[in-house]
N, C-alpha and C positions, 0 to 999 in steps of 0.2 A: 303765615309767612310774614317776615319783617320787611318793611319797605325802606328802612334806614341803612346806614353804612354797616358793613359786615364786621364781625369781631376781628377777623384777620387783617383788616385794613388799619387797625388802631396802633401799630408799632412800626419799628424799622425792620426792613428786610435784612437777611443775612448778607447780601451783596453790599448794602449801604453800610453796614457795620464793618465789613472787611475793607471797604474803601476808606472809611474814616481811620481805621487802625493803620492802614498803609501810609496815609498822609502823616499821621502822628509819628510813626517809625522813621519815615524819611526825614521829617523835620528834626527829630532828635538826633539822627545820625549826622546831619549838617552841623548841629550845635556842638556835638562831641568832637567832630573833626576840626572845628574852628578853635577849640581850646588849645593854646600852645603847651607843648610838653616842656617840662623842666629840663634844663640842660644837664648832661652828665658832667662829672668832674673833668673828664677828658675833653669834652666840648668847651667847657669854661677855660681850661688851661690852654687849649689851642687858640681860642680867641684872644686871651691875654698875651700869649707869645707873639702872635701875628701883629697885634697892635704895638707891642713894645719894639719889635724889629722895624716895623714901618716908621714909627716915630723917631727911632734912632737914625734911620737913613735920612728922613726929612730934616732932622736937626743938623746932621752933618752937611747936607747940601745948602741949607739956609744960613748956617753960621760960618761956614768956611773952616771948621775944625773937625777933626776926626772924632766920631762918636762910636761907642760900642755897647754891647750888652754882655754882662758876666752872668754865667749860670752857676749858682751855688745852691745845692740841695733843692729847696722848693722856692727859690727866690731868683727873680730876674732884676739885676741891678744895672742901671744905665751908667756909662762912664764917658768921660770926655778926655781927649789927649791935649794937655796943656803943660807948658814949661818942661817938656821932655818926659812927662810921665802921665799915666792914666789916673784919673781922679774922679770923684763924684761930681756931677754937673752942678752948677749953681742952682739955688732954690727957685730962681726966676724962670727956669725952663719948665716945660710941661712934662718932662720925663721924671717919673717917680719910680721908686723901687716897688716891684709887684710881687705879692705872695701867690704862689700857685696852690691849688688844693693839695692837702697832705697825701691823699690817696694816689696822686699821680707821680710816677717815676720819670725823671728827666735825665737824659744822658747825651753827651756829645759822642757820636760813634765813629767819627772819621779820624780820631787821634789814635795812633798805634800805641804810643807810650804815654802814660799819665804825665801830667806836668811835674817837672822835677821840683823837689822841695829844697830850697837853698837854706842851709843852716849857717848861722853866723854867731860869733861870740857875743855880739851886742844884742841878741834876741830881737832884732829888727823884724817887723812883720813882713811877710812876703808881699812884694809889690802887686798892686791890682793889675789884672790883665783881663781883657774881654775875651769871650769865646767867639763872639761875632763882632766885627767892626767894619765901619764904612769910612772911606776917605771923603774929603769935601766934594768930590764929583759924584758921589753915590756908589762908587765901585766898592765891592765887598771882598773880604777874605772868604773863600768858600768854606762851608761847614755843613755837616750833617748832624742833626739833632733828632733824637727820638723821645717820644712821650708814650708811656704805657699806663694802662689802667684796666684791670679785670679783663684781660684778653683782647682789649682794644689797643691799637697801635697807630700813632700818627708820626710820620717821618717828614721832617722839614729839611729841605736842601736849600741853602743860601747860595745862589748863583753868583758868579763873578760880577755880573752887571747889576747886582743888588736885588734881583728878583728872588722871590721865595716860592719854591714848589712845595706843595703839600700833598701827601699821599696818606689816605686813611685805609686801614685794613684791620682784619681780625687775626689774631695769632692762632 
């Protein structure tokens, strides 16, 4: 008979291996969950829209002039009301025209009739008009805007007090 260690004592037991694998699996799941997901085009457009509306309201209250946002195709354009008409704000403001992702559809849904197109003999361009605007006290014209992308829907409701309600849903 041998008096030294047995041959079965020379390795790891099955329980020790299972505990080690459990710890590795648990650690890797924490690492995977901590990696941020890339935003979808709808999330990106939602963030851009919320920022643009918030900045227009802040600019109106800080400057004492009415500010608005015009929605055209995939573009959010800031506007300021000066000299009796809506116009692009000066370059010194922090409001810039923002392009939304092409895959996102943008529509103002609370308007029953589309904007009338005025024709003139002088071929003057149609005057700029915002879809959302804020007066110098932060009061807004109410509006409902929807964004759609691949079955996802975000509905924005601009409240009279300038607040923005956001509802996300699947179609």
